[in-house]
Structures are given as structure tokens and as C-alpha cells.
TORDREN-528375 format. One record per atom (N, C-alpha, C): residue number from 1; residue in one letter; y, z, x; atom name. Coordinates in Angstrom, 1 decimal. Last residue first. Layout:
% residues N
R  kolnu  rogu      yy      zz      xx  gunu
R    NUM     a       Y       Z       X    CA
...
END
This chain:
% residues 75
R  kolnu  rogu      yy      zz      xx  gunu
R     75     p   105.5    74.8   105.6     N
R     75     p   105.8    73.0   105.4    CA
R     75     p   105.3    72.9   104.1     C
R     74     h   107.8    77.5   105.2     N
R     74     h   106.5    76.9   105.1    CA
R     74     h   106.4    75.6   105.0     C
R     73     s   109.9    79.2   107.2     N
R     73     s   109.8    78.0   106.3    CA
R     73     s   108.5    77.4   106.4     C
R     72     f   110.6    82.6   106.9     N
R     72     f   109.5    81.2   107.6    CA
R     72     f   109.6    80.3   106.7     C
R     71     t   113.8    83.8   106.8     N
R     71     t   112.2    83.7   106.2    CA
R     71     t   111.8    82.5   107.1     C
R     70     y   116.3    86.0   107.2     N
R     70     y   115.7    84.7   107.7    CA
R     70     y   114.2    84.7   107.0     C
R     69     h   119.6    87.0   106.2     N
R     69     h   118.1    87.1   106.3    CA
R     69     h   117.6    85.7   106.5     C
R     68     e   122.7    88.2   107.3     N
R     68     e   121.8    87.0   107.0    CA
R     68     e   120.5    87.3   106.9     C
R     67     m   125.0    89.6   107.3     N
R     67     m   123.9    90.1   106.8    CA
R     67     m   122.7    89.1   106.6     C
R     66     s   127.1    87.9   108.4     N
R     66     s   126.7    89.4   109.2    CA
R     66     s   125.3    90.3   108.7     C
R     65     k   126.9    85.7   106.8     N
R     65     k   126.6    85.6   108.2    CA
R     65     k   126.3    86.9   108.8     C
R     64     e   125.2    86.3   103.7     N
R     64     e   126.6    86.3   104.6    CA
R     64     e   126.2    86.4   105.9     C
R     63     g   122.5    84.4   102.5     N
R     63     g   123.2    85.5   102.7    CA
R     63     g   124.3    85.4   103.5     C
R     62     s   119.5    82.9   104.8     N
R     62     s   120.4    83.1   103.3    CA
R     62     s   121.2    84.2   103.2     C
R     61     s   117.7    80.6   106.6     N
R     61     s   118.3    81.7   106.3    CA
R     61     s   119.2    81.7   105.2     C
R     60     d   114.5    79.6   107.3     N
R     60     d   115.6    79.2   106.7    CA
R     60     d   116.4    80.7   106.8     C
R     59     i   112.6    78.0   110.4     N
R     59     i   113.0    79.3   109.3    CA
R     59     i   114.1    78.7   108.6     C
R     58     m   112.2    75.6   111.2     N
R     58     m   111.1    76.2   111.1    CA
R     58     m   111.3    77.6   110.2     C
R     57     k   114.2    73.5   111.7     N
R     57     k   113.8    73.9   110.4    CA
R     57     k   112.5    74.6   110.3     C
R     56     n   115.4    74.0   114.3     N
R     56     n   114.6    73.1   114.3    CA
R     56     n   113.4    73.2   112.7     C
R     55     d   117.5    75.3   114.2     N
R     55     d   117.9    74.1   114.6    CA
R     55     d   116.6    73.3   114.2     C
R     54     e   115.7    77.9   113.8     N
R     54     e   116.7    77.3   112.6    CA
R     54     e   117.1    76.2   112.7     C
R     53     l   114.8    78.0   116.2     N
R     53     l   113.9    78.1   115.3    CA
R     53     l   114.7    77.5   114.0     C
R     52     i   117.3    78.6   117.7     N
R     52     i   116.2    77.6   117.9    CA
R     52     i   115.4    77.3   116.7     C
R     51     k   118.1    80.9   116.1     N
R     51     k   119.0    79.6   116.4    CA
R     51     k   118.1    78.5   116.7     C
R     50     l   116.3    82.7   116.9     N
R     50     l   117.0    82.3   115.5    CA
R     50     l   117.4    81.1   115.3     C
R     49     h   116.8    83.0   119.7     N
R     49     h   115.4    82.5   119.4    CA
R     49     h   115.5    82.0   117.8     C
R     48     h   119.4    84.2   119.7     N
R     48     h   119.1    83.1   120.6    CA
R     48     h   117.8    82.2   119.9     C
R     47     r   119.0    86.5   118.4     N
R     47     r   119.9    85.7   117.7    CA
R     47     r   119.5    84.2   118.5     C
R     46     i   117.0    87.9   120.2     N
R     46     i   116.6    87.5   118.8    CA
R     46     i   117.6    86.4   118.3     C
R     45     t   119.0    88.3   122.1     N
R     45     t   117.8    87.5   122.7    CA
R     45     t   117.1    87.0   121.2     C
R     44     k   120.7    89.9   121.3     N
R     44     k   121.1    88.7   121.4    CA
R     44     k   120.1    87.9   121.8     C
R     43     y   119.1    92.3   120.6     N
R     43     y   119.6    91.5   119.5    CA
R     43     y   120.3    89.8   119.8     C
R     42     n   116.1    92.6   122.6     N
R     42     n   117.5    92.6   122.6    CA
R     42     n   118.0    91.9   121.3     C
R     41     l   113.3    93.8   121.1     N
R     41     l   114.0    92.9   121.8    CA
R     41     l   115.5    93.1   121.6     C
R     40     n   111.2    95.3   119.4     N
R     40     n   111.7    95.7   120.7    CA
R     40     n   112.3    94.8   121.7     C
R     39     l   110.6    94.4   117.0     N
R     39     l   109.9    93.6   118.1    CA
R     39     l   110.3    94.1   119.2     C
R     38     k   112.3    95.6   115.1     N
R     38     k   110.9    95.9   115.1    CA
R     38     k   109.9    95.2   116.2     C
R     37     e   114.8    95.3   116.2     N
R     37     e   114.1    96.8   116.2    CA
R     37     e   112.7    96.6   116.0     C
R     36     a   115.1    92.5   115.8     N
R     36     a   115.2    93.5   117.2    CA
R     36     a   114.6    94.7   117.0     C
R     35     l   114.7    92.7   113.1     N
R     35     l   113.8    91.9   113.7    CA
R     35     l   113.8    92.3   115.6     C
R     34     q   117.2    94.0   112.4     N
R     34     q   115.7    94.5   111.7    CA
R     34     q   114.5    93.8   112.6     C
R     33     h   119.1    92.3   113.2     N
R     33     h   118.7    93.6   113.4    CA
R     33     h   117.7    93.9   113.3     C
R     32     a   118.7    90.0   111.8     N
R     32     a   118.5    89.7   113.3    CA
R     32     a   118.4    91.3   113.7     C
R     31     n   116.7    90.5   108.8     N
R     31     n   117.9    90.0   109.5    CA
R     31     n   117.6    90.5   111.0     C
R     30     y   113.6    89.4   107.2     N
R     30     y   114.2    90.2   108.1    CA
R     30     y   115.7    89.8   108.4     C
R     29     p   111.1    88.5   104.7     N
R     29     p   112.6    88.2   105.2    CA
R     29     p   113.0    89.6   106.2     C
R     28     r   107.8    89.1   105.7     N
R     28     r   108.7    89.2   104.7    CA
R     28     r   109.9    88.8   105.5     C
R     27     e   105.6    87.7   107.2     N
R     27     e   105.3    88.8   106.3    CA
R     27     e   106.5    89.1   105.3     C
R     26     n   106.6    85.8   108.4     N
R     26     n   105.6    85.3   107.6    CA
R     26     n   105.4    86.6   106.6     C
R     25     l   108.5    87.1   110.4     N
R     25     l   109.0    86.3   109.3    CA
R     25     l   108.2    86.1   108.1     C
R     24     a   106.4    87.6   112.3     N
R     24     a   107.2    88.9   111.3    CA
R     24     a   107.8    88.2   110.4     C
R     23     r   105.7    85.2   113.1     N
R     23     r   104.8    86.3   112.6    CA
R     23     r   105.2    87.2   111.7     C
R     22     v   108.2    84.5   114.1     N
R     22     v   107.8    83.7   112.9    CA
R     22     v   106.6    84.7   112.3     C
R     21     i   108.5    86.4   116.4     N
R     21     i   109.3    86.1   115.1    CA
R     21     i   108.9    85.4   113.8     C
R     20     r   106.0    85.4   118.1     N
R     20     r   106.2    87.1   117.3    CA
R     20     r   107.4    87.1   116.2     C
R     19     a   107.1    82.9   118.6     N
R     19     a   105.9    83.1   117.7    CA
R     19     a   105.9    84.6   117.2     C
R     18     r   109.1    83.8   120.2     N
R     18     r   109.5    82.9   119.0    CA
R     18     r   108.4    83.1   118.0     C
R     17     n   107.9    84.8   122.5     N
R     17     n   108.8    85.7   121.5    CA
R     17     n   109.2    85.0   120.2     C
R     16     p   106.5    82.9   123.3     N
R     16     p   105.7    83.9   122.7    CA
R     16     p   106.9    84.8   121.8     C
R     15     g   108.7    81.0   123.9     N
R     15     g   107.7    80.7   123.2    CA
R     15     g   107.1    82.0   122.6     C
R     14     g   110.3    81.1   126.2     N
R     14     g   110.7    82.1   125.0    CA
R     14     g   109.6    81.8   124.0     C
R     13     a   109.7    79.6   128.2     N
R     13     a   109.5    81.0   128.4    CA
R     13     a   109.6    81.7   127.2     C
R     12     t   108.2    76.6   126.5     N
R     12     t   109.3    77.4   127.2    CA
R     12     t   109.0    78.6   127.3     C
R     11     g   106.1    75.5   125.3     N
R     11     g   106.5    74.6   126.3    CA
R     11     g   108.0    75.2   127.1     C
R     10     t   105.1    77.0   123.2     N
R     10     t   104.2    76.9   124.3    CA
R     10     t   105.0    76.2   125.6     C
R      9     f   106.8    76.7   120.9     N
R      9     f   105.7    77.9   121.1    CA
R      9     f   105.3    78.1   122.6     C
R      8     v   108.5    74.5   121.0     N
R      8     v   109.0    75.5   120.7    CA
R      8     v   108.2    76.8   121.0     C
R      7     w   106.7    72.6   122.0     N
R      7     w   107.7    72.8   122.8    CA
R      7     w   108.4    74.3   122.4     C
R      6     w   104.8    72.3   119.9     N
R      6     w   104.3    72.7   121.3    CA
R      6     w   105.5    73.2   122.1     C
R      5     i   106.1    71.6   117.8     N
R      5     i   105.5    72.8   117.8    CA
R      5     i   105.4    73.3   119.1     C
R      4     l   107.1    69.1   118.8     N
R      4     l   108.1    70.0   118.5    CA
R      4     l   107.5    71.5   118.5     C
R      3     k   104.8    67.6   119.0     N
R      3     k   105.2    67.8   119.9    CA
R      3     k   106.6    69.0   120.1     C
R      2     d   103.8    67.6   116.2     N
R      2     d   103.4    68.4   116.9    CA
R      2     d   103.7    68.8   118.4     C
R      1     m   105.9    65.9   115.2     N
R      1     m   106.0    67.5   114.7    CA
R      1     m   105.3    68.0   115.7     C
END
């Protein structure tokens, strides 16, 4: 798990943005559009990072595809 956390947050160029996303989701649930606005990032960039975080089981999603909300997945 430590290697996975290292890779997701520091081992790639996108790590800082993924850390910002997780911090925001730790506050409350957001959808991709809300995160893009809050973090001042491109929507496609947010979707890319959400997929990586979700694939690695660091966040959870709920709701319909177009209005999916994401939450931080606490261990």
C-alpha cells in the first residue's frame, strides 16, 4: 500500500493535483464539474485524476454517470 500511495501522490507529475482532489473530497462530496471549478483545473484533467484515484480505491463514487459524486475512501 505504501508504494501505491507514493506512486499516486509523488511518483507522477499529477500527484499534486490528486492530493488537492483528495483534500477537497475529505471536506465533502463533489462531482467532477464542482471539483474543476473549486480547484481551477480543466474538467478533463479532473476526470483523469478521478479515474486513477477510483481505480486505486482511494475514492468512492455514487449517483448517475452524468452527476456522479465522489467521496474520499477512508481506510
